[in-house]
C-alpha positions as CSV (number, residue, x, y, z in Angstrom):
1,M,0.0,0.0,0.0
2,T,1.1,3.5,-0.8
3,V,-0.6,6.4,1.0
4,Y,-1.2,9.7,-0.9
5,G,-2.3,11.6,2.2
6,C,-5.6,12.2,3.9
7,F,-8.3,14.9,3.6
8,R,-11.0,16.0,5.9
9,T,-14.4,17.5,6.2
10,G,-15.0,18.4,9.8
11,T,-14.1,15.4,11.9
12,R,-14.4,12.8,9.1
13,V,-11.1,11.9,7.4
14,L,-10.6,10.0,4.2
15,C,-7.1,8.5,3.6
16,D,-6.1,7.8,0.0
17,F,-4.1,4.7,-0.8
18,D,-2.9,2.6,-3.8
19,V,-3.1,-1.1,-3.4
20,L,-0.8,-3.3,-5.6
21,P,-1.0,-7.0,-4.9
22,P,1.8,-9.5,-5.6
23,Y,-0.6,-11.4,-7.9
24,N,-4.0,-10.9,-9.6
25,L,-7.0,-11.4,-7.3
26,Q,-10.5,-10.2,-6.5
27,I,-10.6,-8.4,-3.2
28,G,-13.1,-6.7,-1.0
29,A,-12.3,-3.2,0.2
30,G,-13.7,-4.0,3.7
31,A,-10.9,-6.5,4.2
32,F,-8.5,-3.6,4.7
33,G,-10.6,-1.8,7.4
34,P,-9.6,-3.7,10.5
35,W,-6.0,-3.7,9.6
36,V,-5.1,0.0,9.1
37,A,-5.7,2.2,12.1
38,L,-5.3,6.0,12.2
39,V,-3.4,7.3,15.2
40,D,-3.5,11.1,16.0
41,N,-0.7,13.0,17.7
42,G,-2.5,12.6,21.0
43,G,-2.3,8.8,20.7
44,K,-6.0,8.2,20.0
45,I,-6.5,5.1,17.8
46,T,-9.3,5.2,15.3
47,R,-10.4,2.3,13.1
48,P,-12.0,3.0,9.7
49,H,-15.7,2.7,9.6
50,N,-15.8,2.4,5.8
51,A,-13.4,1.4,3.0
52,F,-14.0,1.4,-0.8
53,F,-12.2,1.3,-4.1
54,Q,-12.6,4.1,-6.5
55,A,-13.0,3.1,-10.1
56,A,-11.6,5.1,-13.0
57,D,-15.1,6.6,-13.7
58,G,-15.3,7.8,-10.0
59,S,-17.8,5.1,-8.9
60,Q,-17.3,3.4,-5.5
61,L,-16.7,-0.3,-5.4
62,N,-16.8,-2.6,-2.4
63,V,-15.1,-5.4,-4.4
64,A,-12.6,-5.0,-7.2
65,Y,-10.2,-7.1,-9.3
66,A,-6.7,-6.2,-8.4
67,S,-4.0,-6.6,-11.0
68,T,-0.2,-6.6,-10.6
69,D,-0.1,-4.3,-13.6
70,S,-2.0,-1.3,-12.1
71,P,-2.8,-0.3,-8.5
72,L,-6.3,0.1,-7.1
73,R,-7.3,3.4,-5.5
74,L,-8.5,2.6,-2.0
75,L,-10.1,5.1,0.3
76,M,-10.5,4.5,4.0
77,E,-12.9,6.6,6.0
78,Y,-12.3,7.5,9.7
79,D,-14.8,9.3,11.9
80,D,-14.3,11.5,15.0
81,V,-10.7,12.7,14.2
82,A,-10.2,16.0,16.0
83,A,-10.1,19.0,13.7
84,N,-6.8,20.3,15.2
85,F,-4.7,17.4,13.8
86,T,-3.0,18.2,10.5
87,S,-1.0,15.0,10.4
88,V,-1.5,11.4,11.6
89,S,0.1,8.1,11.6
90,L,-1.3,5.0,9.9
91,V,-0.5,1.8,11.6
92,H,-0.8,-1.8,10.4
93,G,0.6,-4.2,13.1
94,T,4.1,-3.2,13.7
95,D,4.4,-1.1,10.5
96,K,3.8,2.6,10.9
97,I,3.7,5.4,8.4
98,A,4.1,8.7,10.4
99,G,3.6,12.3,9.4
100,V,0.8,11.6,6.9
101,P,-0.7,15.0,6.1
102,V,-4.4,15.7,6.7
103,T,-5.6,18.6,4.6
104,P,-9.1,20.1,4.3
105,A,-11.3,18.7,1.5
106,D,-12.0,21.1,-1.4
107,P,-15.1,23.0,-0.3
108,N,-16.1,23.5,-3.9
109,L,-16.7,19.8,-4.5
110,P,-20.3,18.6,-4.8
111,A,-21.6,16.6,-1.9
112,G,-20.4,13.0,-2.1
113,A,-17.5,13.7,-4.5
114,I,-14.1,12.4,-3.8
115,Q,-11.2,14.8,-3.8
116,A,-8.7,14.5,-6.7
117,R,-5.4,12.8,-5.8
118,A,-2.2,14.7,-5.2
119,A,0.5,14.1,-7.8
120,A,2.9,12.3,-5.4
121,P,2.7,10.1,-2.4
122,A,2.4,11.8,1.0
123,A,5.5,13.1,2.7
124,G,5.0,10.6,5.5
125,T,5.0,7.4,3.3
126,D,8.4,6.2,4.7
127,S,7.6,3.2,6.8
128,S,9.4,2.8,10.1
129,N,10.7,-0.5,8.7
130,A,12.2,0.9,5.5
131,V,15.6,-0.5,4.8
132,D,18.6,1.7,5.8
133,K,17.0,5.2,5.4
134,A,20.4,6.9,5.8
135,S,21.8,5.1,2.8
136,N,21.8,6.3,-0.8
137,G,18.6,6.8,-2.7
138,L,18.7,3.6,-4.6
139,T,19.0,1.4,-1.5
140,T,16.2,3.4,0.2
141,A,13.9,3.1,-2.8
142,T,14.6,-0.7,-3.0
143,G,13.8,-1.1,0.7
144,K,10.5,0.8,0.3
145,I,9.5,-1.4,-2.6
146,Q,10.4,-4.6,-0.7
147,D,8.7,-3.3,2.4
148,T,5.5,-2.6,0.4
149,K,5.7,-6.0,-1.2
150,D,6.2,-7.7,2.2
151,K,3.3,-5.8,3.7
152,T,1.0,-6.8,0.8
153,K,2.0,-10.4,1.1
154,T,1.3,-10.4,4.9
155,L,-2.1,-8.7,4.4
156,L,-3.1,-11.1,1.7
157,Q,-2.1,-14.1,3.8
158,Q,-4.1,-12.6,6.7
159,L,-7.1,-12.3,4.4
160,K,-6.7,-15.9,3.2
161,D,-6.4,-17.1,6.8
162,T,-9.5,-15.2,7.8
163,G,-11.3,-16.7,4.8
164,N,-10.2,-20.2,5.8
165,A,-11.3,-19.6,9.4
166,I,-14.7,-18.5,8.3
167,K,-15.1,-21.6,6.0
168,H,-14.4,-23.9,9.0
């Protein structure tokens, strides 16, 4: 997962991600909800109450086909995030992305419209597990790619395990 930042309307915050799996699969957006918590600077942990994929035409999808060729845009919605926080951390297990900016949503958008994505990932997208952050740019970029790949594999395995547990 790559985070592009978060935007807010009042105390509701939507965080914008790309999801790129290691193999092609059909996946439900709700599967990500329990796994990615928002933590504000005061330490309050908030779980998302909604997650959905956004199709190229702007429609919202609960289930989408994920391809290794192109990422899916995933939006996770968090409620009751105090308006004074302008950055948050996103946490999945022991992985943490700190300093993710939270910006106000465009007030000119029609009700229900999703904000356009920023051109580049959020400044806080370095994970605390990135390989050797102090090394040269190539090593850091390789570490980030491997970290993202490992996180995706772990998440997909957790989804498979959950599915198997439900079947039994």
